[in-house]
DSSP file (Angstrom, degrees, kcal/mol; ACC not computed):
  #  RESIDUE AA STRUCTURE BP1 BP2  ACC     N-H-->O    O-->H-N    N-H-->O    O-->H-N    TCO  KAPPA ALPHA  PHI   PSI    X-CA   Y-CA   Z-CA
    1    1 A X              0   0    0      0, 0.0     2,-0.5     0, 0.0    29,-0.2   0.000 360.0 360.0 360.0 139.9   -6.2   -1.4   13.4
    2    2 A X  E     -a   30   0A   0     27,-2.6    29,-2.5     2,-0.0     2,-0.5  -0.804 360.0-165.0 -92.0 124.2   -9.3   -1.4   11.2
    3    3 A X  E     -a   31   0A   0     -2,-0.5     2,-0.5    27,-0.2    29,-0.2  -0.950   6.5-170.3-116.0 125.4   -9.0   -3.8    8.2
    4    4 A X  E     +a   32   0A   0     27,-3.0    29,-2.5    -2,-0.5     3,-0.1  -0.950  21.5 153.8-117.6 111.6  -11.4   -3.6    5.2
    5    5 A X  E >   +     0   0A   0     -2,-0.5     3,-1.6    27,-0.2    -1,-0.1   0.069  36.0 115.7-120.2  21.8  -11.2   -6.5    2.7
    6    6 A X  E 3  S+     0   0A   0      1,-0.3    -1,-0.1     3,-0.0    28,-0.1   0.793  81.5  43.6 -65.3 -28.0  -14.8   -6.3    1.3
    7    7 A X  E 3  S+a   34   0A   0     26,-0.6    28,-2.4    -3,-0.1     2,-0.4   0.130  98.0  92.6-102.5  19.7  -13.6   -5.3   -2.2
    8    8 A X    <   -     0   0    0     -3,-1.6    26,-0.1    26,-0.3    -3,-0.0  -0.947  62.9-152.1-117.1 134.0  -10.7   -7.9   -2.3
    9    9 A X        -     0   0    0     -2,-0.4    -1,-0.1     2,-0.1     3,-0.1   0.658  44.5-114.4 -75.9 -16.0  -11.1  -11.4   -3.7
   10   10 A X  S    S+     0   0    0      1,-0.3     2,-0.2     2,-0.0     6,-0.1   0.411  70.2 138.6  94.8  -0.5   -8.4  -12.8   -1.4
   11   11 A X        +     0   0    0      4,-0.1    -1,-0.3     5,-0.0    -2,-0.1  -0.557  34.6  64.0 -80.2 141.8   -6.1  -13.6   -4.3
   12   12 A X     >  -     0   0    0     -2,-0.2     4,-1.8    -3,-0.1     5,-0.1   0.591  52.9-153.7 112.3  99.8   -2.4  -12.9   -4.0
   13   13 A X  H  > S+     0   0    0      1,-0.2     4,-2.0     2,-0.2     5,-0.1   0.880 100.7  50.4 -66.4 -38.2   -0.1  -14.5   -1.5
   14   14 A X  H  > S+     0   0    0      2,-0.2     4,-2.7     1,-0.2    -1,-0.2   0.882 106.3  55.8 -68.8 -35.5    2.2  -11.5   -1.4
   15   15 A X  H  > S+     0   0    0      2,-0.2     4,-2.4     1,-0.2    -1,-0.2   0.917 108.4  48.1 -59.9 -42.4   -0.7   -9.2   -0.8
   16   16 A X  H  X S+     0   0    0     -4,-1.8     4,-2.4     2,-0.2    -1,-0.2   0.899 110.7  51.1 -64.7 -40.1   -1.6  -11.2    2.3
   17   17 A X  H  X S+     0   0    0     -4,-2.0     4,-2.0     1,-0.2    -2,-0.2   0.907 110.8  49.0 -61.0 -42.0    2.0  -11.1    3.4
   18   18 A X  H  X S+     0   0    0     -4,-2.7     4,-2.5     2,-0.2    -2,-0.2   0.888 109.8  51.3 -65.7 -40.3    2.0   -7.3    3.0
   19   19 A X  H  X S+     0   0    0     -4,-2.4     4,-2.4     1,-0.2    -2,-0.2   0.933 110.4  49.0 -62.3 -45.5   -1.3   -7.0    4.9
   20   20 A X  H  X S+     0   0    0     -4,-2.4     4,-0.9     1,-0.2    -2,-0.2   0.885 112.1  48.9 -61.6 -38.9    0.2   -9.1    7.8
   21   21 A X  H  < S+     0   0    0     -4,-2.0     3,-0.5     1,-0.2     4,-0.3   0.915 112.3  46.7 -68.3 -43.0    3.3   -6.9    7.8
   22   22 A X  H >< S+     0   0    0     -4,-2.5     3,-1.6     1,-0.2     6,-0.3   0.866 106.1  59.4 -68.6 -35.5    1.4   -3.6    7.8
   23   23 A X  H 3< S+     0   0    0     -4,-2.4    -1,-0.2     1,-0.3    -2,-0.2   0.792  99.5  59.2 -63.0 -26.0   -0.9   -4.8   10.6
   24   24 A X  T 3< S+     0   0    0     -4,-0.9     2,-0.5    -3,-0.5    -1,-0.3   0.599  86.7  92.3 -77.7 -10.4    2.2   -5.3   12.8
   25   25 A X    X   -     0   0    0     -3,-1.6     3,-0.9    -4,-0.3    -3,-0.0  -0.721  65.7-153.2 -87.2 130.5    3.1   -1.6   12.5
   26   26 A X  T 3  S+     0   0    0     -2,-0.5    -1,-0.1     1,-0.2    -3,-0.0   0.635  88.3  67.9 -75.5 -13.8    1.7    0.5   15.3
   27   27 A X  T 3  S+     0   0    0     -5,-0.1    30,-3.7    29,-0.1     2,-0.5   0.570  84.4  81.4 -84.7  -8.5    1.6    3.7   13.1
   28   28 A X  E <   + B   0  56A   0     -3,-0.9    28,-0.2    -6,-0.3     3,-0.1  -0.862  46.0 171.7-102.3 127.6   -1.2    2.4   10.8
   29   29 A X  E     +     0   0A   0     26,-2.7   -27,-2.6    -2,-0.5     2,-0.3   0.634  67.1  31.6-106.1 -19.0   -4.8    2.7   12.0
   30   30 A X  E     -aB   2  55A   0     25,-1.4    25,-2.1   -29,-0.2     2,-0.4  -1.000  56.6-178.1-144.8 139.9   -6.7    1.7    8.8
   31   31 A X  E     -aB   3  54A   0    -29,-2.5   -27,-3.0    -2,-0.3     2,-0.4  -0.977   2.7-176.6-141.1 122.9   -6.0   -0.7    5.9
   32   32 A X  E     -aB   4  53A   0     21,-2.7    21,-3.1    -2,-0.4     2,-0.4  -0.978   6.5-164.1-122.1 134.7   -8.2   -1.3    2.9
   33   33 A X  E     + B   0  52A   0    -29,-2.5   -26,-0.6    -2,-0.4     2,-0.3  -0.965  12.2 175.3-120.0 133.2   -7.4   -3.8    0.2
   34   34 A X  E     -aB   7  51A   0     17,-2.7    17,-2.9    -2,-0.4     2,-0.4  -0.969  34.1-113.3-135.0 149.6   -9.1   -3.8   -3.2
   35   35 A X  E     - B   0  50A   0    -28,-2.4    15,-0.3    -2,-0.3     2,-0.2  -0.665  36.3-132.8 -74.3 135.3   -8.8   -5.8   -6.4
   36   36 A X    >   -     0   0    0     13,-3.1     3,-1.3    -2,-0.4    13,-0.3  -0.604  15.0-120.3 -86.9 154.3   -7.5   -3.5   -9.2
   37   37 A X  T 3  S+     0   0    0      1,-0.3    -1,-0.1    -2,-0.2    13,-0.1   0.600 103.2  73.6 -72.2 -10.0   -9.3   -3.6  -12.5
   38   38 A X  T 3   +     0   0    0     11,-0.1    -1,-0.3     2,-0.0     2,-0.1   0.445  66.1 119.6 -86.6   1.6   -6.2   -4.7  -14.4
   39   39 A X    <   +     0   0    0     -3,-1.3     2,-0.3    10,-0.3     9,-0.2  -0.405  37.5 161.6 -65.7 140.7   -6.2   -8.3  -13.1
   40   40 A X  E     -C   47   0A   0      7,-2.3     7,-3.4    -2,-0.1     2,-0.4  -0.989  28.3-142.9-157.7 161.1   -6.5  -10.9  -15.8
   41   41 A X  E     +C   46   0A   0     -2,-0.3     2,-0.3     5,-0.2     5,-0.2  -0.978  20.1 166.4-131.0 141.1   -6.0  -14.6  -16.5
   42   42 A X        -     0   0    0      3,-2.9    -2,-0.0    -2,-0.4     0, 0.0  -0.803  51.3 -91.1-138.7-179.3   -4.7  -16.4  -19.6
   43   43 A X  S    S+     0   0    0     -2,-0.3     3,-0.1     1,-0.2    -1,-0.0   0.902 123.4  34.4 -65.0 -41.9   -3.5  -19.9  -20.4
   44   44 A X  S    S+     0   0    0      1,-0.1    82,-2.5    81,-0.1     2,-0.3   0.600 125.3  17.1 -93.3 -12.6    0.2  -19.1  -19.7
   45   45 A X  E     - d   0 126A   0     80,-0.3    -3,-2.9    70,-0.0     2,-0.4  -0.996  52.5-143.0-156.2 158.4   -0.2  -16.6  -16.9
   46   46 A X  E     -Cd  41 127A   0     80,-2.6    82,-3.2    -2,-0.3     2,-0.6  -0.997  17.4-160.4-120.0 129.6   -2.3  -15.1  -14.2
   47   47 A X  E     -Cd  40 128A   0     -7,-3.4    -7,-2.3    -2,-0.4     2,-0.5  -0.948   9.0-173.1-113.8 113.6   -1.9  -11.4  -13.5
   48   48 A X  E     - d   0 129A   0     80,-3.2    82,-3.2    -2,-0.6     2,-0.5  -0.912   1.3-174.8-108.2 128.7   -3.2  -10.3  -10.1
   49   49 A X  E     + d   0 130A   0     -2,-0.5   -13,-3.1   -13,-0.3     2,-0.3  -0.985   6.4 174.5-127.5 123.5   -3.3   -6.6   -9.3
   50   50 A X  E     -Bd  35 131A   0     80,-2.6    82,-2.1    -2,-0.5     2,-0.4  -0.924  18.4-148.3-126.5 151.0   -4.3   -5.3   -5.9
   51   51 A X  E     -Bd  34 132A   0    -17,-2.9   -17,-2.7    -2,-0.3     2,-0.5  -0.974   9.1-162.5-120.4 135.4   -4.4   -1.9   -4.3
   52   52 A X  E     -Bd  33 133A   0     80,-3.3    82,-3.1    -2,-0.4     2,-0.5  -0.965   2.4-164.4-119.3 129.3   -3.8   -1.3   -0.6
   53   53 A X  E     -Bd  32 134A   0    -21,-3.1   -21,-2.7    -2,-0.5     2,-0.3  -0.955   9.1-170.1-116.5 131.3   -4.8    2.0    1.1
   54   54 A X  E     -Bd  31 135A   0     80,-2.5    82,-3.4    -2,-0.5     2,-0.4  -0.895  13.8-158.6-121.7 149.0   -3.4    2.9    4.5
   55   55 A X  E     -B   30   0A   0    -25,-2.1   -26,-2.7    -2,-0.3   -25,-1.4  -0.998  21.4-139.9-123.6 131.2   -4.2    5.6    7.0
   56   56 A X  E     -B   28   0A   0     -2,-0.4   -28,-0.3   -28,-0.2   -29,-0.1  -0.586  22.7-101.3 -91.9 151.1   -1.5    6.6    9.5
   57   57 A X        -     0   0    0    -30,-3.7    24,-2.9    -2,-0.2    25,-0.4  -0.339  42.8-143.9 -60.8 148.3   -2.0    7.3   13.2
   58   58 A X  E     -G   80   0B   0     22,-0.3     2,-0.3    23,-0.1    22,-0.2  -0.792  13.0-160.8-117.3 160.9   -2.0   11.1   13.9
   59   59 A X  E     -G   79   0B   0     20,-2.4    20,-2.8    -2,-0.3     2,-0.3  -0.968  29.9-104.1-135.4 154.1   -0.7   13.3   16.7
   60   60 A X  E     -G   78   0B   0     -2,-0.3     2,-0.4    18,-0.2    18,-0.2  -0.607  36.9-173.7 -80.4 134.8   -1.6   16.8   17.7
   61   61 A X  E     -G   77   0B   0     16,-3.0    16,-2.9    -2,-0.3     2,-0.5  -0.988  20.5-130.8-129.5 140.1    1.0   19.4   16.8
   62   62 A X  E     -G   76   0B   0     -2,-0.4     2,-0.4    14,-0.2    14,-0.2  -0.781  23.7-170.0 -92.7 127.9    0.9   23.1   17.7
   63   63 A X  E     -G   75   0B   0     12,-3.5    12,-3.2    -2,-0.5     2,-0.4  -0.966   7.7-153.5-120.0 133.9    1.5   25.5   14.9
   64   64 A X  E     +G   74   0B   0     -2,-0.4     2,-0.3    10,-0.2    10,-0.2  -0.873  25.6 153.6-106.8 139.1    2.1   29.3   15.3
   65   65 A X  E     -G   73   0B   0      8,-2.6     8,-3.6    -2,-0.4     2,-0.5  -0.918  38.3-113.6-150.7 173.9    1.2   31.7   12.6
   66   66 A X  E >   -G   72   0B   0     -2,-0.3     3,-0.5     6,-0.2     2,-0.5  -0.973  20.2-141.1-119.9 132.6    0.3   35.4   12.2
   67   67 A X  E >> S-G   71   0B   0      4,-3.1     4,-2.0    -2,-0.5     3,-1.9  -0.795  89.5  -5.3 -91.3 130.5   -3.1   36.5   10.9
   68   68 A X  T 34 S-     0   0    0     -2,-0.5    -1,-0.2     1,-0.3     0, 0.0   0.715 121.9 -75.9  57.7  22.2   -3.0   39.5    8.6
   69   69 A X  T <4 S+     0   0    0     -3,-0.5    -1,-0.3     2,-0.2    -2,-0.1   0.504 129.4  64.0  73.2   3.2    0.8   39.6    9.4
   70   70 A X  T <4 S+     0   0    0     -3,-1.9     2,-0.5     1,-0.2    -2,-0.2   0.741  79.4  67.9-122.7 -50.7    0.1   41.1   12.8
   71   71 A X  E  < S-G   67   0B   0     -4,-2.0    -4,-3.1     1,-0.0     2,-0.3  -0.673  72.8-133.4 -88.3 121.7   -1.9   39.0   15.2
   72   72 A X  E     -G   66   0B   0     -2,-0.5     2,-0.4    -6,-0.2    -6,-0.2  -0.541  27.0-173.1 -73.1 135.3   -0.1   35.8   16.5
   73   73 A X  E     -G   65   0B   0     -8,-3.6    -8,-2.6    -2,-0.3     2,-0.5  -0.981  14.7-152.9-130.7 140.5   -2.3   32.7   16.4
   74   74 A X  E     -G   64   0B   0     -2,-0.4     2,-0.4   -10,-0.2   -10,-0.2  -0.964  17.6-177.3-114.2 128.7   -1.7   29.3   17.8
   75   75 A X  E     -G   63   0B   0    -12,-3.2   -12,-3.5    -2,-0.5     2,-0.6  -0.946  21.0-140.8-125.4 146.0   -3.5   26.3   16.1
   76   76 A X  E     -G   62   0B   0     -2,-0.4     2,-0.3   -14,-0.2   -14,-0.2  -0.934  27.6-179.9-104.4 123.1   -3.5   22.6   16.9
   77   77 A X  E     -G   61   0B   0    -16,-2.9   -16,-3.0    -2,-0.6     2,-0.6  -0.894  28.8-121.0-122.4 152.2   -3.4   20.4   13.8
   78   78 A X  E     -G   60   0B   0     -2,-0.3     2,-0.4   -18,-0.2   -18,-0.2  -0.819  33.1-176.6 -91.9 123.9   -3.4   16.6   13.4
   79   79 A X  E     -G   59   0B   0    -20,-2.8   -20,-2.4    -2,-0.6     2,-0.0  -0.950  29.6-107.2-121.6 143.1   -0.3   15.4   11.6
   80   80 A X  E     -G   58   0B   0     -2,-0.4   -22,-0.3   -22,-0.2   -23,-0.1  -0.358  14.7-143.0 -67.4 145.5    0.5   11.8   10.6
   81   81 A X  S    S+     0   0    0    -24,-2.9     2,-0.3   -54,-0.2    -1,-0.1   0.576  85.4  31.2 -83.2  -9.3    3.2   10.0   12.6
   82   82 A X        -     0   0    0    -25,-0.4     2,-0.2   -55,-0.2   -26,-0.1  -0.977  67.3-154.5-144.2 155.4    4.4    8.2    9.5
   83   83 A X     >  -     0   0    0     -2,-0.3     4,-2.3     1,-0.1     5,-0.2  -0.696  40.5 -98.3-118.3 175.0    4.5    8.9    5.7
   84   84 A X  H  > S+     0   0    0     21,-0.4     4,-2.3    -2,-0.2     5,-0.1   0.875 126.9  54.1 -61.8 -36.2    4.6    6.6    2.7
   85   85 A X  H  > S+     0   0    0     20,-0.3     4,-1.9     2,-0.2    -1,-0.2   0.897 108.3  48.4 -64.6 -40.2    8.4    7.1    2.7
   86   86 A X  H  > S+     0   0    0      2,-0.2     4,-2.3     1,-0.2    -2,-0.2   0.868 110.2  52.0 -65.8 -37.2    8.5    5.9    6.3
   87   87 A X  H  X S+     0   0    0     -4,-2.3     4,-2.7     2,-0.2     5,-0.3   0.893 106.8  54.3 -64.9 -39.8    6.3    3.0    5.5
   88   88 A X  H  X S+     0   0    0     -4,-2.3     4,-2.1     1,-0.2    -2,-0.2   0.924 110.3  45.9 -58.5 -45.7    8.7    2.1    2.6
   89   89 A X  H  X S+     0   0    0     -4,-1.9     4,-1.0     2,-0.2    -2,-0.2   0.902 113.2  49.3 -66.1 -41.3   11.6    2.1    5.1
   90   90 A X  H  < S+     0   0    0     -4,-2.3     3,-0.4     1,-0.2     4,-0.3   0.920 115.6  42.4 -65.3 -43.8    9.7    0.0    7.7
   91   91 A X  H >< S+     0   0    0     -4,-2.7     7,-1.2     1,-0.2     3,-1.2   0.825 107.4  61.7 -72.3 -30.9    8.7   -2.6    5.1
   92   92 A X  H 3< S+     0   0    0     -4,-2.1     7,-0.4    -5,-0.3    -1,-0.2   0.770  98.8  57.1 -65.7 -25.8   12.1   -2.7    3.5
   93   93 A X  T 3< S+     0   0    0     -4,-1.0     2,-0.4    -3,-0.4    -1,-0.3   0.615  89.1  90.9 -79.6 -12.5   13.6   -3.8    6.8
   94   94 A X    X>  -     0   0    0     -3,-1.2     4,-1.9    -4,-0.3     3,-0.7  -0.726  69.5-147.6 -89.5 129.8   11.3   -6.9    6.9
   95   95 A X  T 34 S+     0   0    0     -2,-0.4    -1,-0.1     1,-0.2    -4,-0.0   0.867  96.6  54.1 -62.3 -38.4   12.7  -10.0    5.2
   96   96 A X  T 34 S+     0   0    0      1,-0.1    -1,-0.2   -79,-0.1   -79,-0.1   0.684 124.7  22.8 -74.0 -16.8    9.3  -11.3    4.1
   97   97 A X  T <4 S+     0   0    0     -3,-0.7    -2,-0.2    -6,-0.3    -5,-0.1   0.773  85.0 177.0-110.9 -61.5    8.4   -8.0    2.3
   98   98 A X     <  -     0   0    0     -4,-1.9    -5,-0.2    -7,-1.2    -4,-0.1  -0.163  46.0 -30.0  80.4-178.3   11.6   -6.2    1.4
   99   99 A X  S    S-     0   0    0     -7,-0.4   -10,-0.1     1,-0.1   -11,-0.0  -0.357  71.3-104.7 -71.8 152.3   12.0   -2.9   -0.5
  100  100 A X        -     0   0    0      1,-0.1    10,-0.2   -12,-0.1     3,-0.1  -0.318  16.1-127.8 -72.4 160.5    9.5   -2.0   -3.2
  101  101 A X  S    S+     0   0    0      8,-1.8     2,-0.3     1,-0.3     9,-0.2   0.752  97.5  14.2 -77.3 -25.5   10.2   -2.3   -6.9
  102  102 A X  E    S+E  109   0A   0      7,-1.7     7,-2.8     2,-0.0     2,-0.3  -0.986  73.1 171.9-146.6 142.2    9.1    1.3   -7.3
  103  103 A X  E     +E  108   0A   0     -2,-0.3     2,-0.3     5,-0.2     5,-0.2  -0.990   7.1 162.2-150.9 142.9    8.5    4.1   -4.8
  104  104 A X  E >   -E  107   0A   0      3,-2.3     3,-0.6    -2,-0.3    -2,-0.0  -0.814  60.0 -78.7-140.8-172.9    7.7    7.8   -4.7
  105  105 A X  T 3  S+     0   0    0     -2,-0.3   -21,-0.4     1,-0.2   -20,-0.3   0.642 128.2  34.3 -68.6 -11.6    6.3   10.1   -2.1
  106  106 A X  T 3  S+     0   0    0      1,-0.2    29,-0.6   -22,-0.1     2,-0.3   0.498 118.6  31.7-119.2  -5.9    2.7    8.9   -2.8
  107  107 A X  E <   -EF 104 134A   0     -3,-0.6    -3,-2.3    27,-0.1     2,-0.4  -0.999  49.0-155.2-156.3 146.7    3.0    5.2   -3.7
  108  108 A X  E     -EF 103 133A   0     25,-1.9    25,-2.9    -2,-0.3     2,-0.4  -0.967  18.9-164.1-116.4 140.3    4.8    2.0   -3.2
  109  109 A X  E     -EF 102 132A   0     -7,-2.8    -8,-1.8    -2,-0.4    -7,-1.7  -0.987   6.1-173.1-131.3 127.9    4.7   -0.7   -5.9
  110  110 A X  E     - F   0 131A   0     21,-3.0    21,-2.7    -2,-0.4     2,-0.4  -0.948   2.1-170.0-117.6 137.7    5.7   -4.3   -5.5
  111  111 A X  E     + F   0 130A   0     -2,-0.4     2,-0.4    19,-0.2    19,-0.2  -0.984   9.7 176.9-129.1 119.8    5.9   -6.8   -8.4
  112  112 A X  E     - F   0 129A   0     17,-2.8    17,-3.4    -2,-0.4     2,-0.3  -0.967   8.0-166.8-125.0 139.5    6.3  -10.5   -7.6
  113  113 A X  E     + F   0 128A   0     -2,-0.4     2,-0.3    15,-0.2    15,-0.2  -0.934   7.9 175.7-124.3 150.5    6.4  -13.4  -10.1
  114  114 A X  E     - F   0 127A   0     13,-2.0    13,-3.6    -2,-0.3     2,-0.6  -0.988  27.6-129.7-152.5 140.1    6.2  -17.1   -9.4
  115  115 A X  E     - F   0 126A   0     -2,-0.3     2,-0.5    11,-0.2    11,-0.2  -0.846  25.6-162.9 -94.1 124.5    6.0  -20.2  -11.6
  116  116 A X  E     - F   0 125A   0      9,-3.1     9,-2.6    -2,-0.6     2,-0.5  -0.935  11.7-178.4-112.3 123.7    3.1  -22.5  -10.6
  117  117 A X        -     0   0    0     -2,-0.5     7,-0.1     7,-0.2     3,-0.1  -0.910  18.8-149.3-121.7 101.6    3.1  -26.2  -11.8
  118  118 A X    >   -     0   0    0     -2,-0.5     3,-1.2     5,-0.2     5,-0.0  -0.276  36.1 -82.4 -65.8 156.1   -0.1  -27.9  -10.6
  119  119 A X  T 3  S+     0   0    0      1,-0.2    -1,-0.1     3,-0.0     3,-0.1  -0.257 112.7  17.5 -59.3 145.9    0.0  -31.6   -9.9
  120  120 A X  T 3  S+     0   0    0      1,-0.2     2,-0.4    -3,-0.1    -1,-0.2   0.681 100.8 111.0  65.7  21.8   -0.3  -34.0  -12.8
  121  121 A X    <   -     0   0    0     -3,-1.2    -1,-0.2     1,-0.1     3,-0.1  -0.983  54.6-158.5-125.4 140.1    0.5  -31.2  -15.4
  122  122 A X  S    S+     0   0    0     -2,-0.4     2,-0.5     1,-0.2    -1,-0.1   0.751  83.0  47.8 -84.0 -24.4    3.6  -31.0  -17.4
  123  123 A X        -     0   0    0     -5,-0.0    -5,-0.2     1,-0.0    -1,-0.2  -0.964  68.5-173.8-122.4 132.1    3.3  -27.3  -18.1
  124  124 A X        -     0   0    0     -2,-0.5     2,-0.3    -7,-0.1    -7,-0.2  -0.094  18.6-116.4-101.1-157.8    2.5  -24.7  -15.5
  125  125 A X  E     - F   0 116A   0     -9,-2.6    -9,-3.1    -2,-0.1     2,-0.5  -0.945  20.8-109.6-141.7 163.1    1.8  -21.0  -15.6
  126  126 A X  E     -dF  45 115A   0    -82,-2.5   -80,-2.6    -2,-0.3     2,-0.6  -0.826  23.3-152.7 -98.0 131.0    3.4  -17.8  -14.4
  127  127 A X  E     -dF  46 114A   0    -13,-3.6   -13,-2.0    -2,-0.5     2,-0.5  -0.919  12.1-171.6-103.3 119.6    1.7  -15.9  -11.6
  128  128 A X  E     -dF  47 113A   0    -82,-3.2   -80,-3.2    -2,-0.6     2,-0.5  -0.957   1.4-170.0-113.8 124.6    2.4  -12.2  -11.7
  129  129 A X  E     -dF  48 112A   0    -17,-3.4   -17,-2.8    -2,-0.5     2,-0.5  -0.966   4.4-172.7-122.2 122.1    1.3  -10.2   -8.7
  130  130 A X  E     -dF  49 111A   0    -82,-3.2   -80,-2.6    -2,-0.5     2,-0.4  -0.954   5.5-177.3-113.1 125.9    1.3   -6.4   -8.7
  131  131 A X  E     -dF  50 110A   0    -21,-2.7   -21,-3.0    -2,-0.5     2,-0.4  -0.990   5.4-168.2-127.4 127.2    0.5   -4.6   -5.4
  132  132 A X  E     -dF  51 109A   0    -82,-2.1   -80,-3.3    -2,-0.4     2,-0.5  -0.946   6.8-156.0-114.5 136.2    0.3   -0.8   -5.1
  133  133 A X  E     +dF  52 108A   0    -25,-2.9   -25,-1.9    -2,-0.4     2,-0.3  -0.950  17.3 173.0-115.6 126.4    0.2    0.9   -1.7
  134  134 A X  E     -dF  53 107A   0    -82,-3.1   -80,-2.5    -2,-0.5     2,-0.4  -0.855  33.7-111.7-125.2 161.0   -1.3    4.4   -1.3
  135  135 A X  E >   -d   54   0A   0    -29,-0.6     3,-1.4    -2,-0.3   -80,-0.2  -0.797  40.9-109.0 -89.7 137.1   -2.2    6.7    1.6
  136  136 A X  T 3  S+     0   0    0    -82,-3.4   -80,-0.2    -2,-0.4     3,-0.1  -0.395 101.7  29.3 -63.2 138.3   -5.9    7.2    2.1
  137  137 A X  T 3  S+     0   0    0      1,-0.3    -1,-0.2    -2,-0.1     2,-0.2   0.380  85.5 125.6  93.7  -4.4   -7.0   10.7    1.2
  138  138 A X  S <  S-     0   0    0     -3,-1.4    -1,-0.3     1,-0.1     3,-0.1  -0.577  72.0 -92.1 -83.0 153.1   -4.4   11.4   -1.4
  139  139 A X        -     0   0    0     -2,-0.2    -1,-0.1     1,-0.1     0, 0.0  -0.309  50.5 -95.5 -64.2 147.8   -5.7   12.5   -4.9
  140  140 A X        -     0   0    0      1,-0.1     2,-0.4    -3,-0.1    -1,-0.1  -0.268  35.6-135.0 -62.1 148.8   -6.2    9.7   -7.4
  141  141 A X        -     0   0    0     -3,-0.1     2,-0.1     2,-0.0    -1,-0.1  -0.892  12.7-139.3-107.5 134.7   -3.4    9.0   -9.8
  142  142 A X    >   -     0   0    0     -2,-0.4     3,-1.6     1,-0.1     4,-0.5  -0.398  30.3-103.4 -83.4 168.6   -4.1    8.5  -13.5
  143  143 A X  G >  S+     0   0    0      1,-0.3     3,-0.6     2,-0.2    -1,-0.1   0.765 121.9  57.1 -63.8 -25.4   -2.4    5.8  -15.6
  144  144 A X  G 3  S+     0   0    0      1,-0.2    -1,-0.3     2,-0.1    -3,-0.0   0.562  93.9  68.6 -82.9  -7.3   -0.2    8.5  -17.1
  145  145 A X  G <         0   0    0     -3,-1.6    -1,-0.2     1,-0.2    -2,-0.2   0.684 360.0 360.0 -82.4 -17.4    1.1    9.6  -13.7
  146  146 A X    <         0   0    0     -3,-0.6    -1,-0.2    -4,-0.5    -2,-0.1   0.451 360.0 360.0 -90.9 360.0    3.1    6.3  -13.0
């Protein structure tokens, strides 16, 4: 599997867990991880947002059709062996990942929160990590689509 992390800062423990889980699936051939622009830090919390893009392995399938309604034609097309819904089911069976907090046919969304108390501090901060998983090649989604 080809892994591209050039646009990812490396922040997000759950994102790393998700990457490791997807790498174990034989149906995924490409994985790209990027920092999303909505990440931010404040005194009381850190909000990490990452986007993961996957490309599924394909297989050749024979499709029969008629040209002009008369002539039979056979075409070979490449179809993915897995969909985002299938990825949701595969990741949902893993204890370290589990089911997504939101899912539709084009995206999986995970939201994880954790309280961090560094040594020698009485007050910690909340770490909020949002990870969205998309299939490579799907049209971009606007903020109003979610």
